[in-house]
N, C-alpha and C positions, 0 to 999 in steps of 0.2 A: 745394541746387543750387550748383555752383561759380560763382564770379564770371565775368563776361563778358570774360575775358582773351582775347587773340588765341589762336586754336586752333593747336595744334602739328600740322603735317602731315608726311607722309613726305617725305624728301629722297632724291634719286637713284633714283626709281622706274624700274625696268627695264620700259619700255613694251612691249617685245616679249614679255616673260614675262607681262605683265598681259593680253595678248590672249586671246580665247577666250570660253567661256561661263561666266557667273556666275549662280547661283541666289539669289534674294532670300529670305533666311531671316526677316528682320524689317525693318520700316520704320515711319516715321511715316506714317499715312494721308495720302494726297494726293488732292485733287479731280481730279487727272489720271489716276487709276486707278479702275477699278470697285471698289466696296466688297466685292463678292463675288469678286474676282479670286483666282485660284489658279495654281500652277505658274509664277509670275512669274519672268522671267529676262532677262538682258541678254547680248548677244553682241557682242564687240568685235573688229574687224578693222583691222589697220594699213593705211592707204592709202599709196600711193607718195610723197605729199607730206609724210608724217610725221603727218598728222591721223589720227583714228580714226573708222571707220564704226561707228555705234551702232545696234543693233536691240533695242528693248525689246518683250517679248511678255508677255501675260497671258491666261489663259483665264477666261471668264465665261459661265455658262449654256451650256457646251459649245462655245463659239466662241472662236477666237483673235483677240485684238485686238493690234495692233502699231503701232509708230511707229519711224521711222528718223531718224537725225540724224548730226551730226558733232561730235567732241570735239577740242579742241586746247589747248595750254598757254596759260594766261592771260598768262604772261610767259615768252617763249621763252628769255630769258637766265637765268632762275632755275632752281635744281635742286629747287625745291619742287613737290610733286605737287598743284598747284592748276590744275585744268582748267576750261575752259568747255565747255558742251554746247549745241549749237544744234539745235533741232527746228523744223520748219515745220508749222503746224497750220491748220486741222484736217487729220487724216491723209488724209481722203478727197478733199481739195482743198487741198493744202499751199501756202498763200500768205503766212501770217503767221509771221515768224521769232520764236521764243521762245528766249532764251539764259538758261542757268542756270549756277550754280557747281557744281563737282564736285571736292571736295577729298578726297584719300585721307588719312585720319587714322591709319590703321594697316593694315599688311599683314604677314602672317607671312613668315618667311624662304623658305618653299617656294611662296609665292604661291597658297595654298589658301583663305584667308579674308581678308576685308578689312572695314574700317569706313569708310564714306563719309559725309561731311557737307558743310556749306556755312556761310558766315560768319554768317548770320542765325539759325542753329540751328532753322530751321523744318522742315528735311528731314534725315533720317538713314536710312541703309541698312546692314544687316549682310548681307554677301554671302559665298557659299561656292561652291567648284567643284562640290560635290556638293549634291543637293537637301536633305540633312539634315546638321545640324552637331552635334558633341559638345556636351553641355550645359555642360561646364566651359569650353570655348572660347567659347561664346555668352556665358556670364556674365562672362568676362574682357573681351569686347568691350563689353558693357553697362557694366562698370566704367570702361573707357576713355572711353566716351561721357559718362558722368557726370562724369569728371574734366575733360572738355572743355566742361562747362557745359550739357549737354543734359538736358532733363527726360525721362528714360527711361520714365516712367510712360505716355508717349504711344506707346511701341513696340507694334506689332501684329505678331504672328507671321504669316507668309505660309504658307498651306496649300501643301504640296508633296507630290506623289504619289511613291510608291516608284519607279514607272516613268513619268517625266514624258512628256507627249505630244510628238510631233514635229509641227512646223508643217505638214508635207506631209499628215499624216493627219487634220488637224482642219479643219472648216469655218471660214472666216475671216469676221470681221465686216467685210465690204467697204464697208458704208455708214458706218462710223465711229460707229455708234450708241453704243458704249461711251464714246466721247469726248464726245458730246453729253450723255449721261446724267451724265458726270462733272462737267460744268459745273453741274448742278443737285444735285450731291452724292448721286446714286443709286448 
């Protein structure tokens, strides 16, 4: 594994081009997501104040779990793609703010796939505009993560359907049970 040098992040991210839907192709497992989650995705929408509305969704046992938050630049004066994301938990009674780092480590010129990390290297995501990614591109992103000091043996491929479900068509986990289960690692 590479040394724990400062990670290189994207500079000059075009936030407007970054908006829209991104599918999670792979990630480090997180206690905040169900272990059997599938069709996981994030949808980003630019707010009038320049912040970003974040909606993360995943399907588990036929139900959609989701959480919404806000992303913003960690340092508004910097051109580095170092963002902070704030969610309020639990999703069924959002009162506790939880803030995390969201660093764009790589994005292709066409804004079709990205590598996202954070400074402790505990979290890593490979994202794509489509639910499936070319294996050669996936391997390039894994190599980039390795060069940034990530233990890529922890990467878990996220199951994605050929025809991902739409939120409106799926029953929602309105009780936040997926979130409660995630606390206990279920």
